[in-house]
C-alpha beads as a LAMMPS data file, in Angstrom:
LAMMPS data file: protein, C-alpha beads

177 atoms
176 bonds

1 atom types
1 bond types

-500.0 500.0 xlo xhi
-500.0 500.0 ylo yhi
-500.0 500.0 zlo zhi

Masses

1 110.0

Atoms # bond

1 1 1 0.084 -0.232 -0.016
2 1 1 1.071 3.429 -0.734
3 1 1 2.225 5.614 2.125
4 1 1 -0.058 8.166 1.144
5 1 1 -3.331 5.686 1.679
6 1 1 -1.717 3.950 5.036
7 1 1 -1.715 7.711 6.039
8 1 1 -5.243 7.891 5.150
9 1 1 -6.050 4.680 7.256
10 1 1 -4.190 5.848 10.321
11 1 1 -5.977 8.752 10.252
12 1 1 -9.269 7.482 10.635
13 1 1 -8.389 4.970 13.158
14 1 1 -6.932 8.404 14.738
15 1 1 -10.157 10.019 15.041
16 1 1 -12.546 9.491 18.458
17 1 1 -14.965 10.547 16.140
18 1 1 -14.666 7.408 13.446
19 1 1 -18.211 5.481 13.716
20 1 1 -18.091 1.638 14.676
21 1 1 -19.310 0.645 10.758
22 1 1 -16.469 2.805 8.944
23 1 1 -13.958 1.311 11.540
24 1 1 -15.317 -2.229 10.494
25 1 1 -15.064 -1.535 6.957
26 1 1 -11.354 -0.222 7.456
27 1 1 -9.987 -2.757 9.864
28 1 1 -8.190 -4.809 6.610
29 1 1 -7.051 -1.774 5.329
30 1 1 -9.148 -1.895 2.130
31 1 1 -12.504 -0.839 1.043
32 1 1 -14.327 -3.572 -1.293
33 1 1 -16.910 -1.711 -4.322
34 1 1 -19.733 -3.401 -1.995
35 1 1 -18.677 -1.637 1.338
36 1 1 -18.471 1.466 -0.815
37 1 1 -21.590 0.620 -2.472
38 1 1 -23.090 0.047 1.767
39 1 1 -21.651 3.103 3.207
40 1 1 -23.448 4.727 0.423
41 1 1 -26.917 3.017 0.749
42 1 1 -26.102 4.234 4.653
43 1 1 -25.863 7.673 3.807
44 1 1 -28.870 8.066 1.861
45 1 1 -31.235 6.449 4.700
46 1 1 -29.584 8.750 7.151
47 1 1 -30.290 11.662 4.876
48 1 1 -33.781 10.338 3.992
49 1 1 -34.637 10.361 7.727
50 1 1 -34.163 13.557 7.550
51 1 1 -36.539 14.718 4.644
52 1 1 -33.823 14.486 1.907
53 1 1 -33.319 12.121 -1.353
54 1 1 -30.102 11.359 -2.004
55 1 1 -29.012 9.732 -5.779
56 1 1 -25.436 8.575 -5.373
57 1 1 -23.110 8.412 -8.306
58 1 1 -20.355 5.571 -8.697
59 1 1 -17.503 8.347 -8.295
60 1 1 -18.614 9.364 -4.645
61 1 1 -20.453 12.594 -5.741
62 1 1 -24.138 12.946 -5.065
63 1 1 -27.285 14.951 -5.405
64 1 1 -29.887 16.157 -2.955
65 1 1 -33.661 17.169 -3.106
66 1 1 -36.705 17.400 -0.744
67 1 1 -38.239 14.736 -0.335
68 1 1 -42.106 15.023 -0.950
69 1 1 -43.848 16.799 2.063
70 1 1 -40.795 17.209 3.609
71 1 1 -40.505 20.535 3.132
72 1 1 -37.322 21.108 1.809
73 1 1 -38.602 21.392 -1.813
74 1 1 -37.382 24.796 -2.393
75 1 1 -34.383 24.802 -0.100
76 1 1 -30.871 23.564 -0.057
77 1 1 -29.527 20.874 2.125
78 1 1 -27.543 22.250 4.598
79 1 1 -23.964 21.294 5.252
80 1 1 -24.416 20.424 8.637
81 1 1 -27.197 17.965 7.597
82 1 1 -25.303 16.547 4.917
83 1 1 -22.000 16.517 7.858
84 1 1 -24.217 14.677 10.301
85 1 1 -24.907 11.951 8.032
86 1 1 -21.555 11.523 6.559
87 1 1 -19.662 11.493 9.925
88 1 1 -21.189 7.875 10.369
89 1 1 -21.135 6.812 6.904
90 1 1 -19.203 7.424 3.894
91 1 1 -16.813 10.449 5.445
92 1 1 -13.523 8.305 5.496
93 1 1 -15.085 5.174 3.030
94 1 1 -15.571 7.150 0.084
95 1 1 -12.422 9.226 0.019
96 1 1 -10.339 6.200 0.437
97 1 1 -12.551 3.576 -2.099
98 1 1 -12.232 6.457 -5.015
99 1 1 -8.576 7.741 -4.069
100 1 1 -7.382 3.984 -4.286
101 1 1 -9.262 3.397 -7.620
102 1 1 -8.020 6.876 -8.946
103 1 1 -4.941 6.844 -8.109
104 1 1 -3.501 3.772 -6.310
105 1 1 -0.264 4.284 -6.363
106 1 1 -0.576 7.375 -3.951
107 1 1 1.118 9.912 -5.923
108 1 1 0.532 13.761 -5.037
109 1 1 -1.418 16.170 -7.679
110 1 1 2.195 17.652 -8.690
111 1 1 3.609 13.749 -9.072
112 1 1 0.460 13.148 -11.193
113 1 1 0.702 16.390 -13.426
114 1 1 4.514 15.796 -13.971
115 1 1 3.718 11.826 -15.371
116 1 1 0.908 12.727 -17.655
117 1 1 3.516 15.570 -19.067
118 1 1 6.196 12.737 -19.662
119 1 1 3.432 10.496 -20.990
120 1 1 2.079 13.053 -23.020
121 1 1 5.283 14.655 -23.723
122 1 1 4.564 18.018 -22.672
123 1 1 8.298 19.651 -22.188
124 1 1 7.246 22.012 -19.570
125 1 1 9.694 21.420 -16.496
126 1 1 11.254 18.208 -18.158
127 1 1 14.954 18.351 -16.236
128 1 1 13.596 20.169 -13.048
129 1 1 13.958 18.556 -9.411
130 1 1 10.743 17.478 -7.613
131 1 1 10.552 20.542 -5.498
132 1 1 11.184 23.264 -8.415
133 1 1 8.572 21.123 -10.686
134 1 1 5.933 21.524 -7.884
135 1 1 6.949 24.883 -7.012
136 1 1 6.284 25.285 -11.186
137 1 1 3.299 24.103 -11.338
138 1 1 2.143 25.420 -8.167
139 1 1 2.692 29.283 -9.288
140 1 1 -0.649 31.107 -10.154
141 1 1 1.124 32.000 -13.117
142 1 1 2.099 29.035 -14.633
143 1 1 0.193 27.866 -17.667
144 1 1 1.248 25.081 -19.647
145 1 1 2.818 25.582 -22.810
146 1 1 0.543 23.212 -25.063
147 1 1 -2.743 22.010 -25.109
148 1 1 -2.198 18.859 -24.130
149 1 1 -0.194 19.882 -20.898
150 1 1 -3.351 21.889 -20.302
151 1 1 -5.390 19.103 -20.054
152 1 1 -3.105 17.396 -18.071
153 1 1 -2.523 19.854 -15.267
154 1 1 -6.185 20.268 -14.984
155 1 1 -6.977 16.564 -14.978
156 1 1 -3.557 14.670 -14.827
157 1 1 -5.131 10.970 -13.845
158 1 1 -8.084 11.401 -16.729
159 1 1 -10.976 11.036 -13.450
160 1 1 -12.583 14.215 -14.259
161 1 1 -13.241 13.006 -17.562
162 1 1 -12.200 16.539 -19.297
163 1 1 -11.391 16.996 -23.129
164 1 1 -8.259 19.363 -24.448
165 1 1 -10.934 21.551 -25.199
166 1 1 -12.338 21.759 -21.726
167 1 1 -9.640 22.281 -19.808
168 1 1 -8.302 25.146 -22.543
169 1 1 -11.405 26.631 -21.547
170 1 1 -10.557 26.481 -17.838
171 1 1 -7.250 27.376 -17.939
172 1 1 -8.554 30.514 -20.049
173 1 1 -11.232 31.510 -17.439
174 1 1 -9.591 30.203 -14.056
175 1 1 -7.548 33.495 -12.943
176 1 1 -4.359 31.914 -13.019
177 1 1 -2.452 35.155 -14.071

Bonds

1 1 1 2
2 1 2 3
3 1 3 4
4 1 4 5
5 1 5 6
6 1 6 7
7 1 7 8
8 1 8 9
9 1 9 10
10 1 10 11
11 1 11 12
12 1 12 13
13 1 13 14
14 1 14 15
15 1 15 16
16 1 16 17
17 1 17 18
18 1 18 19
19 1 19 20
20 1 20 21
21 1 21 22
22 1 22 23
23 1 23 24
24 1 24 25
25 1 25 26
26 1 26 27
27 1 27 28
28 1 28 29
29 1 29 30
30 1 30 31
31 1 31 32
32 1 32 33
33 1 33 34
34 1 34 35
35 1 35 36
36 1 36 37
37 1 37 38
38 1 38 39
39 1 39 40
40 1 40 41
41 1 41 42
42 1 42 43
43 1 43 44
44 1 44 45
45 1 45 46
46 1 46 47
47 1 47 48
48 1 48 49
49 1 49 50
50 1 50 51
51 1 51 52
52 1 52 53
53 1 53 54
54 1 54 55
55 1 55 56
56 1 56 57
57 1 57 58
58 1 58 59
59 1 59 60
60 1 60 61
61 1 61 62
62 1 62 63
63 1 63 64
64 1 64 65
65 1 65 66
66 1 66 67
67 1 67 68
68 1 68 69
69 1 69 70
70 1 70 71
71 1 71 72
72 1 72 73
73 1 73 74
74 1 74 75
75 1 75 76
76 1 76 77
77 1 77 78
78 1 78 79
79 1 79 80
80 1 80 81
81 1 81 82
82 1 82 83
83 1 83 84
84 1 84 85
85 1 85 86
86 1 86 87
87 1 87 88
88 1 88 89
89 1 89 90
90 1 90 91
91 1 91 92
92 1 92 93
93 1 93 94
94 1 94 95
95 1 95 96
96 1 96 97
97 1 97 98
98 1 98 99
99 1 99 100
100 1 100 101
101 1 101 102
102 1 102 103
103 1 103 104
104 1 104 105
105 1 105 106
106 1 106 107
107 1 107 108
108 1 108 109
109 1 109 110
110 1 110 111
111 1 111 112
112 1 112 113
113 1 113 114
114 1 114 115
115 1 115 116
116 1 116 117
117 1 117 118
118 1 118 119
119 1 119 120
120 1 120 121
121 1 121 122
122 1 122 123
123 1 123 124
124 1 124 125
125 1 125 126
126 1 126 127
127 1 127 128
128 1 128 129
129 1 129 130
130 1 130 131
131 1 131 132
132 1 132 133
133 1 133 134
134 1 134 135
135 1 135 136
136 1 136 137
137 1 137 138
138 1 138 139
139 1 139 140
140 1 140 141
141 1 141 142
142 1 142 143
143 1 143 144
144 1 144 145
145 1 145 146
146 1 146 147
147 1 147 148
148 1 148 149
149 1 149 150
150 1 150 151
151 1 151 152
152 1 152 153
153 1 153 154
154 1 154 155
155 1 155 156
156 1 156 157
157 1 157 158
158 1 158 159
159 1 159 160
160 1 160 161
161 1 161 162
162 1 162 163
163 1 163 164
164 1 164 165
165 1 165 166
166 1 166 167
167 1 167 168
168 1 168 169
169 1 169 170
170 1 170 171
171 1 171 172
172 1 172 173
173 1 173 174
174 1 174 175
175 1 175 176
176 1 176 177
């Protein structure tokens, strides 16, 4: 297991508020698809008890809307309500599960960008040390020199499913100047 993921499991176990359900799921230092789906179902059940319908997605995201007759028809769910349900059901499980699926090596954001640049032949940062490369991509005035580089910057592992055109648009409007 990559050190980053070991640290995430350890962080969860150190949390004095870790629910018994999450402790049971995480105890073997893995999260199966069935455990991930059970956590999502428990979250939806908790939210339904508070008057909210949750539609879970396979990527760990979800949408909410008020259940009919709940009085929540025209309002958005509060972070306080969501946090209350997430803390006992999905809080650690979803981030670890999705993270292990999309970044099993536990690479940092900068490492992901560099690997993408190398795979796509983007010349930016070639020959720089890891620290120098991180400083380059963390600089708010930095813009990748190629369209492929922009895609790597905004979606280095492809988890967002962006196109080159979408990444170029994000780069143009992000205010990183």
